[in-house]
N, C-alpha and C positions, 0 to 999 in steps of 0.2 A: 677447399679443393673440390673441383667438380666431381660428382659421383661417377664411378665407372659404370658405363652402360652395359652391364652384364646381359640383360635380357636381349638387347639389340644384337650383341655379339652371338648369343645362342641362336637367335633367329637367322642370322647370316649363315651360320653353319647348317642349320636345319633345312634351309632352302637350297643348299648345294645339290646339284644333280649327281646322280650315281655315275661312275665311270663305266666304260665298256672296253673290251679288249679288241684291238684291231691287229690283223696279221700284217707283218712287214717282212722284208727279206731277212732281217736279222732275228726275228722272233716276235712274240706278242708285245704290243705297246698299249698300255692302259691310258685312256683319255676320256675326259669329261667334256661334254658340249653344253654350252649355255648361250643365252641370248637368242638372237635371231637364227632361224634355220638357214643352212647354206643356200644362198640365192644371189643373183647379180647385184641387188641393191642392199645387201647385207654383207659387206666385206669381212673376210675371215681374219681374226687376230689370233696368232699362235702364241700362247703365254707360257714361258719357260721358267720354272721355279729354280731356287738356289739350293744350297745344302740343307740337309735335314727336312727336305720338302716333299712334294708330291703334287698330284693333280689339284688337291684342295688349296695348296698355296698358290698355284697358278691361277685359280679362280679368284683368290683374294687379291693377287697382283692386278688382275684385270679390273676388279671392282674399285680398287684404290686409284688406279691410273685413268680409268675411263668411266667410272660410275657404275651403278647397278645395271646389269644386263637388261636390255629392252628388246622386245620383238621387232622393233622398227630400227634397230641400230646394228651392232656388230654380232657376227657369229664368233663366239669365243671357243677356242680349242685349247684345252688345258691338259697336256699329257703328263704322266708320271715319267720322268726321265729314267733310263735304265739304271737298275739298282735301287729304285724307290718304289715302295708300296707294291702295286700289282705288276710292275714291269721288271722282269729278271735282268740282271746285269749283263747276261749273255746277249741280250738284244742289241747292245751296242755300248761297249765300255769306253770307246774313244769319242771325242767330240765329232770326228768325221763320221763314224758309224751312227751316232745319234742324229746327225743332220740328215743322213740318208733315210733313217726311220721316219723323220718328219715328212720327207718327200713322199714316202710310201703312204703315210697317213693321209696326206692330201689326195693321193690317188684313190684310196679307199672311200673317201668322202666325196669324190667327184669334184674336187676343187683344183683350179689351175694354179693359184698362188695365194699368198697370205702376207700380212704385215706380221713381223716377228717382234715380240716384246719379251725381254729377258731381264732377270734380276740376279745379281750376285753370281753364283756358280752356274747359272743358265747361260752366261755370256759366251763361253767358248763354243758350244754347239750352235748358238745363234750365229756367230761369226762364220762357222763352217757351213751353215746352211746358205748364207749369203755368198760364200766363195764357191761352193760346189753346186748350188742350185739357184744361181742368180736370176734366172728367168722365172723362178717361182717365188721370189722374195721381193715384195714391193718396197720394203724398207725395214730398218732395224731401230727399235727403241731399246737402249741399253741403260738400265737403272741400277746404279751402284754395282755395275757388272764387271766381272773379271774379263780383261781383254789382253793380258800379258802374263808373264810368269808371276806367281804369287810369291812375294818376298817377305811379307810380314810374318812375325811369329804367330803360330796358331793360338787362337784365343783359348782361355782356360775352359770356357763352356764346351768346347769340342772334346776335350779330354774327359770332362765330367760326364758328358753325354755317353761316351764310349764305356765309361765305368758303370754308370747306373743301368745301362741296357742289359748288362749281364745278370742283373737281379730284377726280374719283372715287377715284384712288389715295390721295390725302391723306385723304379722308373715311374710307376703309377703315382707313388706318393709325391715325387718331385713335381710331376705334372699338376697334381691337385693343389700343391702348395703355391705353384706359380699363378694359378687362377685365383686362389683364395687371397693371396697377397701380391696383387699385380704391381703395387707401388715399388716393391723391391725388384721385380723383373724389369720394370721400366727404367729404374735407376741403373741397372746393369747394362741395359741396351743403349741408353742415352745419357751421356755424361753431363750435358749442358742443361742446367735447370730451366733456362728460358725455353729451350726446345721441348722439354717435358711439359711445361706449362702450356705451350702452344698446342701440343697434341691433346692434352686434357681439355682444352677449351673447345675442341672440335669433336663432338660426340660421334660423328660418323667415322672419323679417323681412329678414334680411340676404340670403337667397336670393332673395326677391321683389324686393328693391332691385337686386341684381345682374342679375336677369332684365330689369328695367326699363332699366338702363344698357345692356345688350346690345341691347335693341330699338331704341334711338335710332340706333345705328350701322347698322342693317339698313334698306336702301332709304331712306336719309336724304333723297335728292332728292325722293322721293314724299311726304315729310312737310312740305316747305318751303312749297308753295302755301297750304295750310291755316294754317300757322303765321303766314305773312305776312298773310294775310287776317284772322285773329283779332287779331293785334297792331294792325293799322291800325284795325279797327272798334272794338275795345275802348278804344283811346286817344282815339277821336273820339266815343264814345258820350255821350249826355246822361243815361244811366241808364234805369231801368225802373220802372214803377208797382208797386212791391213791395206796397203796401197792398192791391192787388187780388188778390193770391195767396190763394186760398181753400182750400189744402191744407196739411197739417202739414209743417213744415220743421225739419230738424236741421242746424244750421250748425256745422261743426267747423273750427277755425282755430287756428293757432299764434300766440302773442302776439308772436313775433319773426320773423314771415314777412316777408322782404325782397322777395319777388316780387309777391305780392298782399297788401296790407296788412290787418291785423285789422279795420279799419273796414268792410270789405266785409261780413264776417260780423256785426259789431255792427249795421250798418244793417239787415240781414235780420232779426235778432232784434228790433229795435226797431219795424220797420215791418210785418212780416207778422203777422197776428193770432194764428196758431197756430204759433209758432216757438220753438225753444229753441237756446241757444248753448252749445257745449262749447268753451271757450277753453283751449287747451293752454299752460300756463305755460312760456315759453321755447321753445315749439315753432316750428320753421321751416317752409319750404314743403313739405318731405317729412315732416311730422309723422305722417302715416299710417303710415310705416315706423318712425320713431324712437319713436313712442308708440302702437304698434299695440295693446299690451296694455290701454291705457286706452280707446282709440277703438273697438275692435271690439265690446266688450260694449254700448256705447251705441248703436252702429249696429244691432246685432242686435235690441236691445230696441225701438228705434224702428221698424224694419221689421216686427217682430211686432205692434206696436201698430197700424200703418196697414193691415196686411193683415187686414182684418176678416172673420171667419167668415161664410159665407153669401153673400159677394159674389164670384160666380164670375168669373174672368178670361177664360174661353174663350167665344167666340161660337159659336153653333150653326152647323154646316157645312151 
């Protein structure tokens, strides 16, 4: 078995920029900025994390889908959605309110618009951003993302997470064990042995996945309010008017996803006028890491298509 690249994963986490608080109409929004500074030739990509996440996982999403940030490439915006880490839930509990906070964030940064990339539970607020602020959304990249009512049974990891967070020492021990014995964590995340082998054969993908695993155990209690809020809202949702989305959409989804079913992405592709579906055969919920070599070129090509020359993203000061 290929050795786990622990040092590389630690280096990825060490180089993450510190987040800052930005004022929005709903309240403070924590966000980290990475890559190129905001300017016309460095289009902004707003990266929205899923459950048990935060700005750190948004940065990892960007790194997996677009590569390591470069000063000549994209300006990465990675907010902690409301209820996660430094952003209070009161800033915006609903996907609609969260979308409005993203528009306020662009205002604070002097940005006209952005490409939005969402994973898992970041999907609903990404959809709302495209619906409510379509002139500020160049396009949507939805990776293993929720785009309809969640119908599947909640995974046991969710219940375990809510249990261990009540005992800080236990939460820390679980986090340490996951890093010391990543083979077990990987087996729980990916059922297909071939997909696990594919991940382990790619040291960059493995390091990014390890960094993601480490992030969950850091300040776990500060990730629970948002996770609980997302879970309750998405399970009660009646869905969204996807036909009204007027921006290009790339839906990337594994056909064997047990957390968010493939039907979410299929619905997007069928109902959004300008949408394309990249169905990853046998891919599971973390297909971005197990099938990164297939997914990244499609995401890069999509972002290049929607970032149209001559449409400056920076507002005059």
